C-alpha positions in Angstrom: 83.6 130.9 86.9 84.6 127.4 85.8 88.4 127.2 85.8 88.5 123.8 87.4 86.0 120.9 87.5 86.6 117.9 89.8 85.2 114.5 89.0 83.8 112.8 92.1 82.5 109.2 91.9 78.9 109.1 93.0 79.5 106.1 95.3 82.1 107.8 97.5 80.3 109.4 100.4 83.5 110.9 102.0 84.3 112.8 98.8 80.7 113.8 98.1 80.2 115.5 101.5 83.6 117.3 101.2 83.1 118.4 97.6 82.6 122.0 98.6 86.0 122.3 100.3 88.4 120.6 97.8 89.3 123.8 95.9 87.3 123.2 92.6 85.2 125.8 91.0 82.8 123.1 90.0 82.3 119.5 91.1 81.2 116.8 88.7 79.2 114.0 90.5 79.8 111.0 88.3 77.1 108.5 87.8 78.6 107.0 84.6 82.1 105.5 84.2 83.1 105.4 87.8 80.0 103.4 88.8 79.5 99.7 88.3 76.0 98.6 87.0 75.0 97.1 90.3 75.8 100.3 92.1 74.0 102.7 89.8 70.9 103.0 92.0 72.7 103.5 95.2 75.1 106.1 93.7 72.1 108.0 92.3 70.6 108.1 95.8 73.8 109.3 97.3 74.3 112.1 94.8 70.6 113.1 95.0 70.9 113.4 98.8 74.2 115.3 98.5 72.5 117.9 96.3 69.5 118.1 98.6 71.3 118.5 101.9 74.8 119.9 101.3 75.5 123.6 101.0 78.1 124.1 98.2 78.8 127.7 99.1 79.6 129.0 95.7 81.0 125.8 94.3 79.0 124.8 91.1 77.4 121.4 90.7 77.4 119.2 87.6 76.1 115.6 87.4 77.4 113.3 84.7 74.5 111.1 83.9 74.6 107.9 82.0 74.5 107.9 78.2 71.2 108.1 76.4 71.6 104.6 75.0 71.4 103.1 78.5 68.5 102.2 80.8 69.8 104.5 83.5 69.9 108.1 82.1 66.2 109.0 82.5 66.2 107.9 86.2 69.4 110.0 86.6 67.6 113.1 85.2 64.4 112.4 87.2 66.3 112.3 90.5 68.9 115.0 89.9 66.5 117.7 88.6 64.6 117.6 91.9 67.5 119.4 93.5 68.6 121.6 90.5 72.3 121.0 89.8 73.8 123.8 87.7 74.5 121.5 84.7 73.8 118.0 83.5 76.8 116.4 81.7 75.8 114.3 78.7 78.5 111.7 78.0 79.2 110.2 74.6 77.6 113.2 72.8 78.1 112.3 69.2 75.6 114.4 67.2 73.0 117.1 67.5 70.2 114.4 67.8 71.7 113.3 71.1 71.3 116.8 72.4 67.7 117.0 71.1 66.8 113.8 73.0 68.4 114.9 76.3 67.0 118.4 76.0 63.5 117.2 75.3 63.5 114.9 78.4 65.1 117.5 80.7 62.4 119.9 79.5 59.7 117.3 80.2 61.0 116.7 83.8 61.3 120.4 84.4 57.7 120.8 83.5 56.7 117.9 85.7 58.6 119.4 88.7 57.3 122.9 88.1 60.8 124.2 87.3 61.6 127.1 85.0 62.2 125.8 81.5 65.9 125.9 80.7 67.0 126.3 84.3 69.4 123.4 84.1 72.1 123.6 81.4 73.9 120.8 79.5 77.6 120.4 79.1 78.3 118.0 76.3 81.1 115.5 76.9 82.8 114.9 73.5 84.7 111.7 73.7 84.2 109.9 70.3 85.5 110.5 66.8 81.9 111.2 65.7 81.5 113.8 68.5 84.7 115.6 67.5 83.6 115.9 63.9 80.1 117.1 65.0 81.3 119.4 67.7 79.9 122.6 66.2 76.5 121.2 65.5 76.4 119.7 69.0 77.3 123.1 70.5 74.5 124.8 68.5 71.9 122.1 69.0 70.1 123.8 72.0 70.3 127.0 74.0 70.6 124.6 77.0 74.2 123.6 75.8 76.5 125.8 77.8 79.8 124.1 77.2 81.8 121.3 75.6 84.3 119.1 77.5 86.9 116.9 75.9 87.1 113.3 77.0 90.5 112.1 75.8 90.6 108.6 77.3 87.6 107.2 75.5 88.5 109.2 72.4 92.1 107.8 72.1 90.8 104.3 72.7 88.4 104.6 69.8 91.1 106.2 67.6 93.4 103.2 68.4 96.3 105.4 69.6 98.2 105.6 72.9 97.2 108.3 75.4 100.4 110.1 76.2 101.4 112.9 78.6 102.6 115.1 75.8 99.2 114.9 74.2 100.2 115.1 70.5 97.5 112.5 69.7 94.7 114.8 70.8 96.0 118.1 69.2 93.4 118.0 66.5 90.6 117.2 68.9 91.6 120.0 71.2 91.8 122.6 68.5 88.5 121.3 66.9 86.6 121.7 70.2 88.0 125.2 71.0 87.1 126.4 67.5 83.6 124.8 67.6 82.8 126.3 71.0 84.1 129.8 70.1 82.0 129.7 66.9 79.0 128.7 68.9 79.6 131.3 71.6 79.9 128.8 74.5 82.6 127.6 76.9 85.0 124.7 76.4 87.0 122.7 78.9 90.0 120.4 78.6 90.3 116.8 79.4 91.8 115.7 82.8 95.5 115.0 83.2 95.5 111.4 84.5 98.9 111.0 86.2 98.1 112.0 89.8 101.7 111.9 90.9 103.2 114.1 88.1 102.8 117.6 89.3 105.1 119.2 86.7 103.3 117.4 83.9 100.0 118.7 85.3 101.2 122.2 85.2 102.5 121.9 81.7 99.3 120.3 80.5 97.2 123.1 82.1 99.4 125.8 80.6 99.0 124.2 77.2 95.2 124.0 77.5 95.1 127.7 78.5 97.3 128.6 75.5 95.0 126.7 73.1 92.0 128.8 74.3 90.3 126.5 76.8 88.3 128.2 79.5 89.3 125.6 82.1 90.2 122.0 82.7 88.7 119.0 84.4 90.5 116.9 87.0 90.3 113.5 88.6 92.3 114.4 91.7 92.0 117.3 94.2 95.8 117.4 94.0 95.6 119.0 90.5 93.2 121.8 91.3 95.6 124.4 92.5 97.7 124.1 89.3 94.6 124.3 87.1 93.2 127.4 89.0 96.6 129.1 88.7 96.9 128.4 85.0 93.5 129.7 84.2 93.7 132.8 86.4 95.2 136.1 85.2 98.6 136.9 86.7 99.2 140.3 88.4 101.2 141.3 85.3 98.3 140.4 83.1 95.9 142.4 85.2 98.1 145.5 85.4 98.6 145.4 81.6 94.9 145.1 81.0 94.3 148.2 83.1 97.0 150.1 81.3 95.3 149.2 78.0 92.0 150.6 79.2 93.7 153.7 80.6 95.4 154.3 77.2 92.1 153.9 75.4 90.4 156.4 77.7 93.2 158.9 77.5 93.2 158.7 73.7 89.5 159.4 73.6 89.8 162.3 76.0 92.5 163.8 73.7 90.4 163.3 70.6 92.8 160.8 69.1 91.4 158.1 66.8 94.1 155.6 67.9 95.8 154.7 71.1 99.3 153.3 71.7 100.9 151.5 74.7 104.6 150.6 75.1 105.3 151.5 71.6 102.5 149.4 70.0 99.1 150.2 68.6 96.1 149.1 70.6 93.6 147.3 68.4 90.2 145.8 69.1 91.4 142.3 70.0 93.8 143.7 72.6 91.0 145.8 74.1 88.7 142.8 74.1 91.3 140.6 75.9 91.9 143.4 78.4 88.3 143.6 79.3 88.1 139.9 79.7 91.1 139.9 82.0 89.7 142.7 84.2 86.3 141.0 84.4 88.0 137.7 85.5 90.1 139.6 88.0 87.1 141.2 89.5 85.3 137.9 89.8 88.3 136.4 91.5 88.7 139.4 93.8 92.3 140.1 92.7 94.2 142.9 91.0 94.0 146.7 91.2 90.5 147.2 92.6 91.0 144.5 95.2 94.3 146.1 96.3 92.6 149.5 96.7 90.0 148.2 99.2 
C-alpha cells in the first residue's frame, strides 16, 4: 500500500538510515533535485549502501534518478538495480518515448545483473506541461509503469503561474493525471504540500487529493505523514458501511432477489466495487471488523 511517499535527499545519511521508521509507506531516495552536481556521485553511493545494508521492514523503496537527458541517470540505474528498489522514479517524464528509453536501459541492466525482467517498476513523475498532456500515453507506454506522480512545483514554474496553497492552478493537472491513470489501470499520487509548518493546510490538501481520486500523496517532511496516512485510510464508518453493503448483497442473493437495498437506497455495481476496495484496504491495514474480532 502506498498512501504516503516521503522524499529523502540522497546526501542526508541521518535521514537515509532512519527512513524505515519515519511513518511513510514508501520512501523516495532523491538523487535529482535535492543533489548538487558535485554531490551526485557521493549521494549515489550513500543511497546504494542504504539499499544494500538497511532493512526497511515493510517500507517500500523508490529511487528518483536523474532525468534521461543528463549524464547521471545511467549510473544511477547501474548502482540502484544492484539492490533492487521497488520502483525507479523517472523525473521530467514528458512523452512515451522517455519511458521507452528508461525501460530499455533498465531491462538491459536487469539482464546484465541476472535479475528477473520487469522486477523493478517505474513511477513516472509528471511535472511539465508536455507530460500532463501526454499522461495517458506515458501511463500505457510500458508494463513497467506502475504509477504516475504529479510534480506541481516544476509544472507551475513552466506554466508561469504562482504555486498556491489552495491549488486552483493545478486543478486541471490533478484531474488529468487521475483520469489518465484510471484509464490505464495504474496508481496515481498527488504532489507534496510544501509548507511544512501549516498542519491544517496539509490536512485540507490531503483530503482534496483523496476526494479527487488519488491513491496517495508524496511528502517532503515526516511531519506530514500522519495526516496523509489518515486521509487515505478508510474510517471506521467507511469500513462498517462497506461490510453492510456486502451483507446486503449476500442476503439478497440468498433470498433470490435480483436487487439489494441498504438504508433505503439501491445498491448498484459501483457501490459494491467501492465496498470491496474499502474492505481490502482495511484488511491490509489491519483495521476494521475482522481485526476487532481477533
